[in-house]
C-alpha positions as CSV (number, residue, x, y, z in Angstrom):
1,X,85.1,-40.8,17.5
2,X,86.3,-42.3,14.0
3,X,82.6,-44.5,14.2
4,X,81.0,-41.8,14.6
5,X,82.0,-39.4,12.0
6,X,81.3,-42.1,9.6
7,X,78.0,-42.9,10.9
8,X,76.9,-38.9,10.8
9,X,78.8,-39.5,6.5
10,X,76.1,-42.0,6.2
11,X,73.4,-40.8,7.0
12,X,74.0,-37.4,5.4
13,X,75.0,-39.1,1.9
14,X,71.6,-41.4,2.6
15,X,70.0,-38.2,3.1
16,X,71.6,-36.2,0.6
17,X,70.8,-39.2,-2.0
18,X,67.0,-40.0,-1.5
19,X,64.2,-38.4,-3.8
20,X,62.5,-35.5,-2.6
21,X,58.7,-35.8,-1.1
22,X,56.7,-34.5,-3.8
23,X,53.3,-35.1,-2.7
24,X,51.4,-32.6,-1.1
25,X,48.3,-30.4,-3.0
26,X,49.3,-28.3,-5.6
27,X,47.3,-25.3,-7.5
28,X,47.2,-23.8,-10.9
29,X,45.6,-21.3,-12.4
30,X,44.4,-20.8,-16.0
31,X,42.1,-18.2,-16.8
32,X,40.9,-17.1,-14.1
33,X,39.7,-20.8,-13.0
34,X,41.4,-22.2,-10.6
35,X,42.5,-26.5,-9.9
36,X,43.7,-28.1,-7.3
37,X,45.4,-31.1,-7.1
38,X,46.8,-33.1,-4.5
39,X,49.7,-35.9,-4.7
40,X,49.4,-37.9,-2.3
41,X,51.9,-40.3,-0.7
42,X,50.5,-43.8,-2.1
43,X,51.0,-42.5,-5.6
44,X,47.5,-41.1,-6.0
45,X,46.4,-38.4,-7.0
46,X,42.5,-36.1,-7.4
47,X,42.6,-32.6,-9.2
48,X,39.7,-30.9,-8.2
49,X,38.5,-27.7,-11.4
50,X,36.9,-24.7,-9.8
51,X,32.8,-24.8,-11.1
52,X,33.2,-29.2,-11.8
53,X,32.9,-30.0,-8.0
54,X,30.9,-33.1,-9.4
55,X,33.3,-34.8,-11.7
56,X,37.4,-34.6,-10.0
57,X,39.7,-36.6,-12.2
58,X,41.7,-39.3,-9.7
59,X,44.6,-41.5,-10.6
60,X,48.2,-42.5,-10.1
61,X,51.9,-40.3,-10.6
62,X,54.8,-41.0,-10.7
63,X,58.8,-39.6,-11.1
64,X,60.0,-39.7,-13.9
65,X,63.1,-37.5,-14.4
66,X,62.7,-34.4,-14.8
67,X,58.3,-34.7,-14.5
68,X,56.2,-35.5,-12.3
69,X,53.5,-37.4,-14.2
70,X,49.7,-38.1,-13.5
71,X,47.7,-40.8,-15.5
72,X,43.9,-40.9,-14.1
73,X,40.3,-40.6,-15.5
74,X,37.3,-37.7,-14.6
75,X,34.9,-39.6,-12.2
76,X,31.8,-39.2,-13.3
77,X,32.6,-38.8,-17.1
78,X,35.4,-41.2,-17.1
79,X,37.6,-38.7,-19.8
80,X,41.0,-39.6,-20.0
81,X,43.6,-37.2,-18.7
82,X,47.9,-37.6,-19.2
83,X,49.3,-34.3,-17.4
84,X,53.0,-33.6,-16.7
85,X,54.4,-30.8,-15.5
86,X,58.9,-30.1,-14.3
87,X,59.2,-31.7,-10.6
88,X,61.4,-28.9,-9.9
89,X,59.9,-25.9,-11.5
90,X,56.3,-27.1,-11.3
91,X,55.8,-25.9,-15.1
92,X,53.3,-27.6,-16.7
93,X,54.7,-29.2,-19.5
94,X,51.8,-30.8,-21.2
95,X,48.3,-32.1,-20.8
96,X,46.4,-34.8,-22.6
97,X,42.3,-35.4,-22.3
98,X,41.2,-38.4,-24.0
99,X,44.4,-38.4,-25.8
100,X,44.4,-35.0,-27.7
101,X,47.4,-32.5,-26.6
102,X,45.6,-29.7,-25.1
103,X,46.8,-26.1,-26.4
104,X,48.1,-25.1,-23.3
105,X,50.2,-22.9,-25.1
106,X,47.3,-20.6,-26.1
107,X,45.9,-20.0,-22.8
108,X,49.4,-18.4,-20.9
109,X,48.8,-15.0,-20.2
110,X,51.3,-12.3,-22.2
111,X,54.5,-12.0,-20.2
112,X,54.9,-15.7,-19.3
113,X,56.7,-18.3,-20.5
114,X,54.4,-20.8,-19.3
115,X,51.7,-22.4,-16.6
116,X,53.1,-23.1,-12.9
117,X,51.7,-25.3,-10.4
118,X,52.3,-23.5,-7.2
119,X,53.0,-26.0,-3.8
120,X,50.8,-24.9,-1.0
């Protein structure tokens, strides 16, 4: 009996201490347009923007502290991008295109406190 309880306790501790699975599909709506993001289990991602189906962005993603960070480039135009969003709240914290910060604060709707991804 003692061995069974020890085993159950060990399994619970290991399970509770492991990193959540962030892979999956996410969407973000900005200015009436939809952005689809797929974080793949192998650490790669693909971003598809509504109306830009011929220039999806691909790259890699990782967890850095409280953030999910994706770095990549668009397939056709080779425009580099770095996006960061909070892994718990899914709030977009920054977006950089070709090394320049995008003014995401200027696109936040009145009364909102930011842009949030939604996990599908």
